[in-house]
C-alpha positions, 0 to 999 in steps of 0.5 A: 869875854870868850875863852879862846880855849873853849871849843867851838859849837859847830852845830850852832854855827851851822844852824846860824848859817842855815837860818841866815841863808834861808832868810836871804833866799826867802827875801830874794824870792819875795822881791824876785818880780822887782829885781830886774826893774830895780836893776834897770832903774839903777842903771838909768839913774846912775847914767842920768844923775848928772842931768838931774843935778843940773836940772835941780840947779836950774829949777832953783834947787827944788829936788821935787821939780827935778825928779818930776821932769826926769820922770816925764823924760823917762816916760817919753823915752821909754813908755811912749815908744814901746806903746807905739811899737806894740800898737804898730805890731798889733795893727800889722799882725792882725791881718796877717794872722787872720789870713793865715788862720782862715786859709786865704793866704796865697803865694804872691804874684811878684810883679816887681820882678819885671823891673829887674834889668836883664833877668827880670822877665825870666824870673817872673816867667819862672815864678809863674810857671812854678805857680801853674805847676802846683802853687796851691800844693806848695802853699798847702805844704807850707801853711802848717809851718806858717801856722806854727810860727804864727802861734809862736809869735802870738805866744810872745805877747806874754813877754811883751806884757812882762817887758811893759811891767818892767818898764813901769817898775823902772819908772817907779824905782827911778823916781824913788832913786832920784828922790833919795839918791844920796842916801841910797848911794851912801848906804851901798858904799857903807855896806861895801865898806863893811864887807871889804873895807876900802876895797869894797868902796873902790869896787862900788866906784868901779861898778858905777864907771862900768855902768856908765861906760855900757850905757853911754857907749853902747845903749846911747849910740844904738839909740842915736843910730836907730832914731836917725835910721828910723827917721830916714826910713819914715821920710823915704816912705819905707813901709813898717818903718816903726818895726824896722826901727826896733829891729835896727835898734836890736841890730845896733845893740848886738854890734851889727849896726843899722846897715842890715836893715837900711841896705835892703830898704835902699834896694827895695826903693830902687826896685820900686822905681823911687830912685830919688828917695832911694838916693836920699836913704843911701846918703842917710845910711852912710851917715848913720852907719859910720856915726858910731865910729865917732860917737862911741869912743867919745861916750865910752871915755866918759865911763870906762874902756871895755872889750867889745867882745864883752859887750856882745856877749852881755847883749846876746846872753842877756837877751837869752836869759832875761828877754828884751830887758836883758839887752840892757841888764846883760852887758851891765852885769858882765861889765861890772864883773869884768871891771872888778876882776880886772882891778883885783888882778892888777892890785898886786903886781908880780914880784920884780925878780920873777919878771926879770928872770922871765925877761932874761929867759925870753930875750935872745942873747946878743950875737958877738960882733965879728 
């Protein structure tokens, strides 16, 4: 039994804390390449866990079959579209890079300017006058900046490769979490209870609700809008529909909506003379641009109500901090932190006497009746 009057061994406590800190930092350094992939997988598993349970019931209670089906679904939803996107970017970018590097790129003729009513011929004539006065000199001045921009885009290939690696890790960790989900959840809740008793367990539940709210209310809504908008671009004959769909997905994730991509596409179709498909894309854009007003509230109610500024900050900050994977990780981290902070603030209400005193000070005195 420890004697309470015995003085504490301060050096021993400091060295123990230092040793534990070094061990934690070393472990985090070792698993650092897998942290983002595991966090992404955890988010996906938390959101899709009810789907796994339903599949397991349909597949005669076989967890292995349900895990296999869910892994294949994740593969179809993430890996294949990303691979198609990278392939489309390479096919579209190689001719551009070749023309830039060889110096064969010249300013365009812009014949479509003639189709603009009222001012089209004047714009076309003015553009060609500019070319005749020194189009080659203008291109010579612009080409170094274009080359620098092209070099930067080529350098982003490493980020695409890193994102593909995180996708593969997400797929692997998702399969493992699907297989042992109950044990992992039980271990996390035991750890949280060990840290903060019942508050820790309640914090885990709140965190899960915040993750579901972000994934359902933001990511799923953005995916639905991007897919529907991409289908509209494809059937309307708009070029580079795959790349525009990805840009539309990013635009929906940062809460700008799909219209910054769809509206220029509609204008391009009308200018090119394809008014029929331009009208079709206009109708599709009206549906896609307003569907989030119905879909997002329904999905968010399944998780937790979160401020929109929080989601916007998480998307932009996550993109800057972690790259493309930050679009999913950033809002989840901020949402979890917000939910825990909000629950901690509301746990102990202010004293009722103080509230009454403040109310008496704020409420103006009633005027006497004449």
